[in-house]
C-alpha positions in Angstrom: -49.3 -153.0 171.1 -51.2 -155.1 173.7 -51.8 -158.5 172.0 -52.7 -158.9 168.3 -53.9 -162.4 167.1 -54.4 -163.1 163.4 -54.9 -166.0 161.1 -52.0 -167.0 159.0 -51.3 -169.8 156.5 -48.3 -172.0 156.7 -46.6 -174.6 154.5 -44.2 -177.5 155.2 -41.3 -178.6 153.1 -38.9 -181.3 153.9 -35.2 -181.3 152.9 -32.2 -183.5 153.4 -30.5 -182.5 156.6 -27.2 -180.9 155.4 -25.5 -177.5 155.7 -26.9 -174.7 153.7 -30.4 -176.0 153.1 -32.2 -173.3 155.1 -30.1 -170.6 153.4 -30.9 -172.0 150.0 -34.6 -172.1 150.6 -34.8 -168.7 152.3 -32.7 -167.1 149.5 -34.9 -168.6 146.8 -38.0 -167.2 148.4 -36.5 -163.8 149.2 -35.3 -163.4 145.6 -38.9 -163.7 144.5 -40.2 -161.2 147.1 -41.7 -163.6 149.6 -41.9 -162.0 153.0 -42.0 -164.6 155.9 -43.9 -163.8 159.1 -42.3 -166.8 160.8 -40.0 -169.7 160.0 -39.2 -172.9 161.9 -37.1 -175.9 161.2 -37.2 -179.2 163.1 -35.5 -182.6 162.5 -37.6 -185.3 161.0 -35.8 -188.6 161.5 -32.1 -188.9 161.3 -31.5 -187.4 157.8 -34.2 -184.8 157.1 -35.4 -181.4 158.3 -38.9 -180.0 158.0 -39.2 -176.3 157.5 -42.5 -174.5 158.3 -43.0 -171.3 156.3 -45.5 -168.6 157.3 -45.7 -166.2 154.4 -47.3 -162.8 154.5 -48.8 -163.5 151.0 -49.9 -167.1 150.5 -50.3 -166.9 146.7 -47.0 -165.3 146.2 -45.3 -168.0 148.3 -47.0 -170.8 146.3 -46.0 -169.2 143.0 -42.4 -168.5 144.1 -42.0 -172.1 145.4 -43.4 -173.5 142.2 -41.0 -171.4 140.1 -38.0 -172.5 142.3 -39.0 -176.2 142.2 -39.8 -176.3 145.9 -42.5 -178.7 146.9 -44.8 -177.3 149.5 -47.4 -179.1 151.6 -50.2 -176.8 152.5 -51.5 -174.2 153.1 -52.7 -175.0 156.6 -54.2 -172.5 159.1 -52.5 -171.3 162.2 -52.6 -168.2 164.5 -49.8 -165.7 164.8 -49.8 -163.9 168.1 -47.7 -160.7 168.6 -47.7 -158.4 171.5 -46.1 -156.8 174.5 -44.0 -159.3 176.5 -45.6 -159.4 179.9 -45.8 -162.1 182.5 -48.7 -164.4 181.7 -49.4 -163.1 178.2 -49.6 -166.6 176.7 -51.3 -168.2 179.7 -54.5 -166.2 179.1 -54.7 -167.3 175.5 -54.3 -170.9 176.5 -56.8 -170.5 179.3 -59.5 -169.3 176.9 -58.8 -172.1 174.4 -58.7 -174.7 177.1 -62.0 -173.5 178.5 -63.5 -173.9 175.1 -62.1 -177.5 174.8 -59.7 -176.4 172.0 -56.4 -178.2 172.1 -53.2 -176.4 171.1 -51.2 -179.3 169.6 -48.1 -177.3 168.9 -46.7 -173.8 169.4 -43.5 -171.9 169.1 -42.6 -168.5 170.4 -39.8 -166.0 170.9 -39.3 -162.6 172.6 -37.3 -159.9 170.9 -35.4 -158.9 174.0 -37.0 -155.4 173.8 -40.4 -156.0 175.2 -42.3 -157.8 172.4 -43.0 -161.4 171.5 -44.2 -163.5 168.6 -46.0 -166.8 169.0 -47.4 -169.3 166.6 -50.3 -171.5 167.7 -51.4 -174.7 165.9 -54.9 -176.1 166.5 -56.5 -178.9 164.6 -58.3 -177.8 161.4 -61.7 -179.1 162.8 -61.4 -176.7 165.7 -59.8 -173.8 163.9 -63.0 -171.7 163.4 -64.1 -172.3 167.0 -60.6 -171.2 168.2 -60.9 -168.1 166.0 -64.2 -167.2 167.6 -62.8 -167.8 171.1 -59.8 -165.6 170.4 -62.1 -162.9 169.0 -60.9 -163.1 165.4 
């Protein structure tokens, strides 16, 4: 796999920052068959955590969250980049977006330690279609 870039939807949900909240959320979604492509958690103030969920199936995630009483904010568009982990892989993507005056306002990535990586790119909704064109999607 060289580099594969695709559109994904994501949702936010905010929970009280206490042990077990991620496990509870992830278990509730898994029990209803929701497959997540990516998941992040970041602190929001001193007492809360915001989880970002990137489901493979947006409708299924919305239905599952509703049934479980989970309040989701979204969906919002993002890009999921997956590929071979090679030096400069992400620099080229950012170079193309920067040249088109598209700002990446947030991102998160990880390698798998075996030669592949995953990367989530967030661009402003007003620039999303332009970014998709620049990225060849």
